[in-house]
C-alpha beads as a LAMMPS data file, in Angstrom:
LAMMPS data file: protein, C-alpha beads

354 atoms
353 bonds

1 atom types
1 bond types

-500.0 500.0 xlo xhi
-500.0 500.0 ylo yhi
-500.0 500.0 zlo zhi

Masses

1 110.0

Atoms # bond

1 1 1 -28.305 105.670 -387.538
2 1 1 -26.581 106.657 -391.217
3 1 1 -28.716 105.445 -393.759
4 1 1 -26.818 101.879 -395.431
5 1 1 -25.479 100.798 -391.927
6 1 1 -28.161 99.033 -390.657
7 1 1 -26.167 96.437 -388.870
8 1 1 -25.324 96.862 -385.238
9 1 1 -22.602 93.947 -384.231
10 1 1 -21.220 92.795 -381.141
11 1 1 -19.298 96.060 -380.129
12 1 1 -21.887 98.316 -380.282
13 1 1 -24.168 95.942 -378.590
14 1 1 -21.267 96.533 -375.634
15 1 1 -21.729 99.768 -375.171
16 1 1 -25.910 99.583 -375.346
17 1 1 -25.483 96.969 -372.609
18 1 1 -23.396 99.732 -370.547
19 1 1 -25.144 102.249 -370.573
20 1 1 -28.822 100.471 -369.842
21 1 1 -26.942 99.228 -366.554
22 1 1 -25.360 102.749 -365.538
23 1 1 -26.782 103.810 -362.168
24 1 1 -28.558 106.620 -362.042
25 1 1 -26.841 109.801 -361.763
26 1 1 -27.678 113.058 -360.717
27 1 1 -25.426 116.037 -361.072
28 1 1 -26.200 119.629 -359.917
29 1 1 -25.121 122.296 -363.547
30 1 1 -21.382 123.017 -362.617
31 1 1 -20.224 126.431 -363.334
32 1 1 -17.919 125.576 -366.464
33 1 1 -16.058 128.378 -369.057
34 1 1 -16.945 126.285 -371.762
35 1 1 -15.363 129.704 -374.033
36 1 1 -12.031 128.501 -372.967
37 1 1 -9.723 126.925 -375.504
38 1 1 -8.543 123.781 -373.255
39 1 1 -10.604 120.775 -372.152
40 1 1 -11.675 120.620 -368.641
41 1 1 -9.657 119.225 -366.474
42 1 1 -11.685 116.014 -365.740
43 1 1 -12.196 115.689 -369.552
44 1 1 -8.245 116.100 -370.118
45 1 1 -7.395 113.145 -367.068
46 1 1 -9.713 110.801 -368.744
47 1 1 -8.226 111.174 -372.107
48 1 1 -4.764 110.899 -370.400
49 1 1 -5.994 107.146 -368.667
50 1 1 -7.522 105.431 -371.491
51 1 1 -4.566 106.543 -373.736
52 1 1 -2.393 104.346 -371.708
53 1 1 -4.596 101.202 -372.687
54 1 1 -2.872 98.892 -375.223
55 1 1 -3.217 99.096 -378.861
56 1 1 -5.633 95.268 -378.645
57 1 1 -8.840 94.269 -379.710
58 1 1 -10.032 94.201 -375.694
59 1 1 -8.381 97.447 -374.998
60 1 1 -10.023 99.018 -377.576
61 1 1 -13.410 97.910 -376.608
62 1 1 -12.540 98.851 -373.112
63 1 1 -12.193 102.451 -374.056
64 1 1 -14.814 102.070 -375.920
65 1 1 -17.188 101.276 -373.547
66 1 1 -15.160 103.743 -370.627
67 1 1 -15.708 106.850 -373.350
68 1 1 -19.757 106.081 -373.677
69 1 1 -19.823 105.765 -370.200
70 1 1 -18.471 109.377 -369.343
71 1 1 -20.185 111.203 -372.602
72 1 1 -23.491 109.692 -370.768
73 1 1 -23.021 110.467 -366.796
74 1 1 -21.270 114.112 -366.966
75 1 1 -22.163 117.496 -367.708
76 1 1 -20.023 117.916 -370.608
77 1 1 -18.800 121.245 -372.460
78 1 1 -19.025 121.116 -376.413
79 1 1 -15.243 120.805 -377.224
80 1 1 -14.954 117.930 -374.627
81 1 1 -17.703 115.897 -376.139
82 1 1 -16.518 116.580 -379.278
83 1 1 -13.240 115.489 -378.893
84 1 1 -14.311 112.020 -376.982
85 1 1 -16.547 111.584 -380.095
86 1 1 -13.752 111.783 -382.132
87 1 1 -11.735 109.476 -379.525
88 1 1 -14.505 106.725 -379.906
89 1 1 -14.769 106.688 -383.561
90 1 1 -10.967 106.266 -383.721
91 1 1 -11.339 103.168 -381.171
92 1 1 -14.429 102.119 -382.997
93 1 1 -12.150 101.714 -386.353
94 1 1 -9.009 100.419 -384.529
95 1 1 -11.737 97.194 -383.611
96 1 1 -12.468 94.278 -385.352
97 1 1 -15.052 93.759 -386.860
98 1 1 -15.455 97.699 -387.387
99 1 1 -18.315 99.228 -386.852
100 1 1 -18.414 101.910 -389.726
101 1 1 -21.763 103.146 -389.140
102 1 1 -21.180 103.673 -385.622
103 1 1 -17.660 105.284 -386.424
104 1 1 -19.064 107.382 -388.985
105 1 1 -22.109 108.637 -386.723
106 1 1 -19.698 109.960 -384.006
107 1 1 -17.549 111.680 -386.599
108 1 1 -20.776 112.873 -387.642
109 1 1 -22.139 114.370 -384.302
110 1 1 -18.249 115.517 -383.294
111 1 1 -18.851 117.655 -386.589
112 1 1 -22.164 119.327 -385.810
113 1 1 -21.009 120.613 -382.379
114 1 1 -18.512 123.369 -384.487
115 1 1 -16.593 122.947 -381.328
116 1 1 -13.462 121.974 -382.126
117 1 1 -11.988 124.606 -385.028
118 1 1 -12.019 124.463 -388.635
119 1 1 -8.871 122.539 -388.911
120 1 1 -9.644 119.972 -386.699
121 1 1 -12.950 119.704 -388.120
122 1 1 -11.563 119.564 -391.934
123 1 1 -9.778 116.844 -390.296
124 1 1 -12.935 115.031 -388.623
125 1 1 -15.132 115.288 -392.117
126 1 1 -12.221 113.926 -394.606
127 1 1 -12.431 110.665 -392.182
128 1 1 -16.109 110.458 -392.430
129 1 1 -16.024 111.172 -395.906
130 1 1 -13.488 108.193 -396.901
131 1 1 -16.111 106.159 -394.894
132 1 1 -19.005 107.907 -397.258
133 1 1 -16.439 106.823 -400.516
134 1 1 -15.923 103.259 -398.892
135 1 1 -19.629 102.670 -399.395
136 1 1 -20.090 104.068 -402.366
137 1 1 -22.586 107.203 -400.096
138 1 1 -20.863 109.881 -402.653
139 1 1 -24.004 112.183 -401.556
140 1 1 -23.173 111.700 -398.077
141 1 1 -19.572 112.552 -399.000
142 1 1 -20.500 115.793 -400.811
143 1 1 -22.746 116.964 -398.069
144 1 1 -19.998 116.994 -395.397
145 1 1 -17.363 118.422 -397.309
146 1 1 -19.787 120.812 -398.237
147 1 1 -20.765 121.804 -395.226
148 1 1 -17.196 122.404 -393.704
149 1 1 -16.087 124.297 -396.762
150 1 1 -19.006 126.558 -396.225
151 1 1 -18.461 126.622 -392.414
152 1 1 -14.995 127.758 -393.626
153 1 1 -15.547 130.342 -395.922
154 1 1 -18.168 131.813 -393.087
155 1 1 -15.677 132.167 -390.445
156 1 1 -12.630 132.977 -393.153
157 1 1 -10.962 130.317 -392.638
158 1 1 -8.313 128.525 -395.225
159 1 1 -9.665 125.410 -396.921
160 1 1 -7.440 122.659 -396.571
161 1 1 -6.509 121.066 -400.338
162 1 1 -7.489 117.725 -399.023
163 1 1 -10.525 119.014 -398.425
164 1 1 -11.140 120.792 -401.695
165 1 1 -9.687 118.037 -403.119
166 1 1 -12.249 114.958 -401.661
167 1 1 -15.402 117.550 -402.499
168 1 1 -14.555 117.555 -405.927
169 1 1 -13.835 113.640 -405.968
170 1 1 -17.707 113.067 -404.415
171 1 1 -18.988 115.630 -406.994
172 1 1 -16.784 113.589 -409.999
173 1 1 -18.083 110.221 -408.585
174 1 1 -21.854 111.130 -409.113
175 1 1 -20.954 112.816 -412.794
176 1 1 -21.452 116.985 -411.523
177 1 1 -18.411 117.184 -413.656
178 1 1 -18.831 120.782 -414.131
179 1 1 -19.411 121.982 -410.074
180 1 1 -16.443 119.412 -410.037
181 1 1 -14.081 121.295 -411.674
182 1 1 -13.423 124.653 -409.444
183 1 1 -12.546 122.839 -406.656
184 1 1 -9.951 120.352 -408.306
185 1 1 -8.859 123.193 -409.769
186 1 1 -8.217 124.844 -406.370
187 1 1 -6.648 121.697 -404.810
188 1 1 -4.128 121.308 -407.749
189 1 1 -3.024 125.569 -408.270
190 1 1 -3.518 126.284 -404.609
191 1 1 -1.284 129.067 -403.972
192 1 1 1.348 127.016 -401.382
193 1 1 1.612 124.552 -404.310
194 1 1 3.026 121.473 -402.859
195 1 1 1.867 118.727 -406.656
196 1 1 0.120 115.372 -405.914
197 1 1 -0.247 113.651 -408.956
198 1 1 -3.737 112.298 -407.176
199 1 1 -4.932 115.993 -407.788
200 1 1 -3.421 116.236 -411.256
201 1 1 -5.282 112.835 -412.101
202 1 1 -9.107 113.894 -410.768
203 1 1 -8.672 117.743 -412.752
204 1 1 -7.346 115.788 -415.680
205 1 1 -10.487 113.649 -415.664
206 1 1 -12.898 116.216 -415.063
207 1 1 -11.298 118.112 -418.007
208 1 1 -11.803 114.955 -420.590
209 1 1 -15.442 114.289 -419.544
210 1 1 -15.999 118.169 -420.481
211 1 1 -14.288 118.307 -423.632
212 1 1 -11.693 121.212 -422.610
213 1 1 -8.646 119.722 -424.136
214 1 1 -6.917 123.660 -423.832
215 1 1 -7.373 123.141 -420.326
216 1 1 -5.937 119.933 -420.323
217 1 1 -3.136 120.983 -422.374
218 1 1 -2.380 123.658 -419.883
219 1 1 -2.546 120.749 -417.137
220 1 1 -0.040 118.673 -418.595
221 1 1 1.886 121.717 -419.151
222 1 1 1.883 122.090 -415.435
223 1 1 2.283 118.671 -414.470
224 1 1 5.459 118.455 -416.551
225 1 1 7.015 121.310 -414.558
226 1 1 6.156 119.432 -411.161
227 1 1 7.575 116.126 -412.077
228 1 1 10.086 116.743 -414.166
229 1 1 11.544 113.179 -413.989
230 1 1 7.852 111.348 -415.006
231 1 1 6.738 110.952 -418.616
232 1 1 6.324 113.966 -420.494
233 1 1 4.177 115.348 -423.101
234 1 1 4.783 117.085 -425.808
235 1 1 1.781 118.760 -427.147
236 1 1 3.740 120.003 -430.297
237 1 1 3.744 116.614 -431.131
238 1 1 0.087 115.723 -431.032
239 1 1 0.554 113.780 -427.769
240 1 1 -2.305 114.684 -425.132
241 1 1 -3.265 111.841 -423.958
242 1 1 -7.015 109.918 -425.484
243 1 1 -7.994 109.342 -421.796
244 1 1 -7.410 110.935 -418.627
245 1 1 -3.412 109.515 -417.788
246 1 1 -2.277 110.756 -414.856
247 1 1 -2.256 109.110 -411.462
248 1 1 -5.331 106.991 -411.111
249 1 1 -4.377 105.181 -407.866
250 1 1 -6.902 108.261 -406.217
251 1 1 -9.568 106.393 -408.045
252 1 1 -9.148 102.654 -406.609
253 1 1 -8.730 104.341 -402.866
254 1 1 -12.005 106.472 -403.047
255 1 1 -13.812 103.585 -404.550
256 1 1 -14.635 106.059 -406.778
257 1 1 -15.213 104.720 -410.741
258 1 1 -13.397 105.942 -412.973
259 1 1 -15.208 106.439 -416.574
260 1 1 -12.521 106.558 -419.171
261 1 1 -8.944 105.282 -418.639
262 1 1 -6.301 103.251 -420.141
263 1 1 -5.626 99.904 -419.600
264 1 1 -3.856 99.954 -415.931
265 1 1 -1.354 97.386 -415.492
266 1 1 -2.183 95.262 -411.906
267 1 1 -0.185 92.341 -411.915
268 1 1 3.183 91.846 -413.705
269 1 1 5.167 88.568 -414.145
270 1 1 8.763 89.191 -415.027
271 1 1 10.309 86.874 -417.627
272 1 1 13.075 83.902 -417.603
273 1 1 15.836 84.182 -419.285
274 1 1 16.353 80.827 -421.079
275 1 1 19.397 78.819 -420.377
276 1 1 19.939 78.310 -424.216
277 1 1 20.164 82.219 -424.810
278 1 1 23.527 82.094 -422.343
279 1 1 25.941 82.498 -425.288
280 1 1 25.353 85.399 -427.744
281 1 1 27.685 85.889 -430.715
282 1 1 29.870 88.838 -430.605
283 1 1 27.517 90.317 -427.792
284 1 1 29.823 91.818 -425.150
285 1 1 29.604 90.593 -421.733
286 1 1 27.082 93.219 -419.520
287 1 1 25.470 94.593 -422.464
288 1 1 21.829 95.063 -422.209
289 1 1 19.528 93.423 -424.793
290 1 1 16.123 95.018 -425.488
291 1 1 12.549 93.326 -426.403
292 1 1 9.818 95.570 -427.127
293 1 1 6.382 93.645 -427.474
294 1 1 3.313 95.141 -428.312
295 1 1 0.026 93.412 -426.985
296 1 1 -3.815 94.342 -426.980
297 1 1 -5.740 94.420 -423.857
298 1 1 -8.889 93.065 -423.499
299 1 1 -12.304 94.231 -421.793
300 1 1 -11.577 91.254 -419.414
301 1 1 -8.123 92.354 -418.526
302 1 1 -6.620 89.909 -420.043
303 1 1 -3.822 90.249 -422.533
304 1 1 -4.117 88.647 -426.199
305 1 1 -2.433 89.129 -429.809
306 1 1 1.347 89.244 -428.271
307 1 1 3.940 89.707 -430.844
308 1 1 7.621 90.940 -430.512
309 1 1 8.009 94.048 -432.650
310 1 1 11.560 95.220 -432.024
311 1 1 14.241 92.810 -430.704
312 1 1 18.020 92.884 -430.150
313 1 1 18.191 88.938 -429.778
314 1 1 15.399 86.915 -431.113
315 1 1 16.121 84.135 -428.895
316 1 1 14.737 86.122 -425.867
317 1 1 11.009 86.943 -427.721
318 1 1 9.549 83.873 -426.255
319 1 1 9.992 84.057 -422.655
320 1 1 9.180 87.744 -423.340
321 1 1 5.732 87.182 -425.076
322 1 1 5.341 84.186 -422.542
323 1 1 5.732 86.888 -419.630
324 1 1 2.844 89.659 -421.235
325 1 1 0.405 86.776 -421.592
326 1 1 0.446 86.243 -417.903
327 1 1 -0.340 89.687 -416.954
328 1 1 -3.280 90.972 -415.815
329 1 1 -4.696 94.977 -416.258
330 1 1 -7.441 96.858 -415.066
331 1 1 -9.123 97.305 -418.659
332 1 1 -9.581 100.477 -420.578
333 1 1 -13.142 102.814 -419.853
334 1 1 -14.767 104.670 -422.341
335 1 1 -17.756 106.042 -420.503
336 1 1 -17.485 103.449 -417.423
337 1 1 -17.712 100.355 -420.318
338 1 1 -14.642 97.884 -420.665
339 1 1 -13.077 98.071 -423.960
340 1 1 -10.645 96.230 -425.962
341 1 1 -6.796 98.792 -425.728
342 1 1 -5.137 97.807 -428.482
343 1 1 -1.204 97.962 -429.476
344 1 1 -0.199 98.748 -425.756
345 1 1 3.882 98.412 -425.927
346 1 1 6.084 97.158 -422.974
347 1 1 10.302 96.469 -422.997
348 1 1 12.319 93.798 -421.721
349 1 1 15.373 94.787 -420.624
350 1 1 17.862 91.288 -420.066
351 1 1 21.317 91.854 -419.385
352 1 1 24.283 89.314 -420.841
353 1 1 25.920 87.973 -418.007
354 1 1 29.158 85.041 -418.528

Bonds

1 1 1 2
2 1 2 3
3 1 3 4
4 1 4 5
5 1 5 6
6 1 6 7
7 1 7 8
8 1 8 9
9 1 9 10
10 1 10 11
11 1 11 12
12 1 12 13
13 1 13 14
14 1 14 15
15 1 15 16
16 1 16 17
17 1 17 18
18 1 18 19
19 1 19 20
20 1 20 21
21 1 21 22
22 1 22 23
23 1 23 24
24 1 24 25
25 1 25 26
26 1 26 27
27 1 27 28
28 1 28 29
29 1 29 30
30 1 30 31
31 1 31 32
32 1 32 33
33 1 33 34
34 1 34 35
35 1 35 36
36 1 36 37
37 1 37 38
38 1 38 39
39 1 39 40
40 1 40 41
41 1 41 42
42 1 42 43
43 1 43 44
44 1 44 45
45 1 45 46
46 1 46 47
47 1 47 48
48 1 48 49
49 1 49 50
50 1 50 51
51 1 51 52
52 1 52 53
53 1 53 54
54 1 54 55
55 1 55 56
56 1 56 57
57 1 57 58
58 1 58 59
59 1 59 60
60 1 60 61
61 1 61 62
62 1 62 63
63 1 63 64
64 1 64 65
65 1 65 66
66 1 66 67
67 1 67 68
68 1 68 69
69 1 69 70
70 1 70 71
71 1 71 72
72 1 72 73
73 1 73 74
74 1 74 75
75 1 75 76
76 1 76 77
77 1 77 78
78 1 78 79
79 1 79 80
80 1 80 81
81 1 81 82
82 1 82 83
83 1 83 84
84 1 84 85
85 1 85 86
86 1 86 87
87 1 87 88
88 1 88 89
89 1 89 90
90 1 90 91
91 1 91 92
92 1 92 93
93 1 93 94
94 1 94 95
95 1 95 96
96 1 96 97
97 1 97 98
98 1 98 99
99 1 99 100
100 1 100 101
101 1 101 102
102 1 102 103
103 1 103 104
104 1 104 105
105 1 105 106
106 1 106 107
107 1 107 108
108 1 108 109
109 1 109 110
110 1 110 111
111 1 111 112
112 1 112 113
113 1 113 114
114 1 114 115
115 1 115 116
116 1 116 117
117 1 117 118
118 1 118 119
119 1 119 120
120 1 120 121
121 1 121 122
122 1 122 123
123 1 123 124
124 1 124 125
125 1 125 126
126 1 126 127
127 1 127 128
128 1 128 129
129 1 129 130
130 1 130 131
131 1 131 132
132 1 132 133
133 1 133 134
134 1 134 135
135 1 135 136
136 1 136 137
137 1 137 138
138 1 138 139
139 1 139 140
140 1 140 141
141 1 141 142
142 1 142 143
143 1 143 144
144 1 144 145
145 1 145 146
146 1 146 147
147 1 147 148
148 1 148 149
149 1 149 150
150 1 150 151
151 1 151 152
152 1 152 153
153 1 153 154
154 1 154 155
155 1 155 156
156 1 156 157
157 1 157 158
158 1 158 159
159 1 159 160
160 1 160 161
161 1 161 162
162 1 162 163
163 1 163 164
164 1 164 165
165 1 165 166
166 1 166 167
167 1 167 168
168 1 168 169
169 1 169 170
170 1 170 171
171 1 171 172
172 1 172 173
173 1 173 174
174 1 174 175
175 1 175 176
176 1 176 177
177 1 177 178
178 1 178 179
179 1 179 180
180 1 180 181
181 1 181 182
182 1 182 183
183 1 183 184
184 1 184 185
185 1 185 186
186 1 186 187
187 1 187 188
188 1 188 189
189 1 189 190
190 1 190 191
191 1 191 192
192 1 192 193
193 1 193 194
194 1 194 195
195 1 195 196
196 1 196 197
197 1 197 198
198 1 198 199
199 1 199 200
200 1 200 201
201 1 201 202
202 1 202 203
203 1 203 204
204 1 204 205
205 1 205 206
206 1 206 207
207 1 207 208
208 1 208 209
209 1 209 210
210 1 210 211
211 1 211 212
212 1 212 213
213 1 213 214
214 1 214 215
215 1 215 216
216 1 216 217
217 1 217 218
218 1 218 219
219 1 219 220
220 1 220 221
221 1 221 222
222 1 222 223
223 1 223 224
224 1 224 225
225 1 225 226
226 1 226 227
227 1 227 228
228 1 228 229
229 1 229 230
230 1 230 231
231 1 231 232
232 1 232 233
233 1 233 234
234 1 234 235
235 1 235 236
236 1 236 237
237 1 237 238
238 1 238 239
239 1 239 240
240 1 240 241
241 1 241 242
242 1 242 243
243 1 243 244
244 1 244 245
245 1 245 246
246 1 246 247
247 1 247 248
248 1 248 249
249 1 249 250
250 1 250 251
251 1 251 252
252 1 252 253
253 1 253 254
254 1 254 255
255 1 255 256
256 1 256 257
257 1 257 258
258 1 258 259
259 1 259 260
260 1 260 261
261 1 261 262
262 1 262 263
263 1 263 264
264 1 264 265
265 1 265 266
266 1 266 267
267 1 267 268
268 1 268 269
269 1 269 270
270 1 270 271
271 1 271 272
272 1 272 273
273 1 273 274
274 1 274 275
275 1 275 276
276 1 276 277
277 1 277 278
278 1 278 279
279 1 279 280
280 1 280 281
281 1 281 282
282 1 282 283
283 1 283 284
284 1 284 285
285 1 285 286
286 1 286 287
287 1 287 288
288 1 288 289
289 1 289 290
290 1 290 291
291 1 291 292
292 1 292 293
293 1 293 294
294 1 294 295
295 1 295 296
296 1 296 297
297 1 297 298
298 1 298 299
299 1 299 300
300 1 300 301
301 1 301 302
302 1 302 303
303 1 303 304
304 1 304 305
305 1 305 306
306 1 306 307
307 1 307 308
308 1 308 309
309 1 309 310
310 1 310 311
311 1 311 312
312 1 312 313
313 1 313 314
314 1 314 315
315 1 315 316
316 1 316 317
317 1 317 318
318 1 318 319
319 1 319 320
320 1 320 321
321 1 321 322
322 1 322 323
323 1 323 324
324 1 324 325
325 1 325 326
326 1 326 327
327 1 327 328
328 1 328 329
329 1 329 330
330 1 330 331
331 1 331 332
332 1 332 333
333 1 333 334
334 1 334 335
335 1 335 336
336 1 336 337
337 1 337 338
338 1 338 339
339 1 339 340
340 1 340 341
341 1 341 342
342 1 342 343
343 1 343 344
344 1 344 345
345 1 345 346
346 1 346 347
347 1 347 348
348 1 348 349
349 1 349 350
350 1 350 351
351 1 351 352
352 1 352 353
353 1 353 354
């Protein structure tokens, strides 16, 4: 069992019981051509049968038990075994409570057989790495992702952008910033360029940690071209962000602690339009009224010192401030420590109606 997964839940006990009470089966080595690209006919028929099961907890447990029995009572080609291990991991991940340890063991075993081809193995490794990320086992994620990259290079097979990206993320999580730079760059600027903000975000964070502001400028220029509808950065005006700024959602998805970032809003509350502000002298119906609020985000993630700095109509200032004071943020981080983020700004737009 992989380190850290030290609990054997009821689901795993089900297959243990089934295995223990299987009748002893003697079988002769069959003449099988395991070099074929196809699964053996018996394996194909078995998978068709379990694929017809309903996606319910009971049916998933049933599929897990039957796959386990099939694996332990048959002489199976490596490709078939890897496919069945991958399938069992899938059923385990769909069954509550999820036994992530059993799932990642199956994925590791399927990968170790080196029988499904580099593309399929990258998918298996990608799923295993997400489990490792979720538990904070970044060294295990680095290990298995590094292995598939090496395997692909040895076979002169292409490495998926997501594989490079996850490998860079595993290195970043361990503060191996120099090592993370090359795979992160390759993920962002792979020849078939389909921009993904999360890839930019990891590379921006790496450049920030290494103090490579010239590279950050190149990255933000590429970002401006890739996402013309998003916020743009004008370096001639000195707008290079003081901390990694591009999409940080990936850090949350992978469970990586981002060391340096600006405050990120988690929950907003809209302002309420007060009854006393319905009639505004000389303001046409349908016109937008803007209120700019400036405030500080504290290390706790709470808003403090909210004040209106620009206002089209003072009657709307109080509801704007009241709304902002309820907002919840992830605090600004500097070297992993939460700090105050002063002078954050937001603009509310009210529309005057009759």
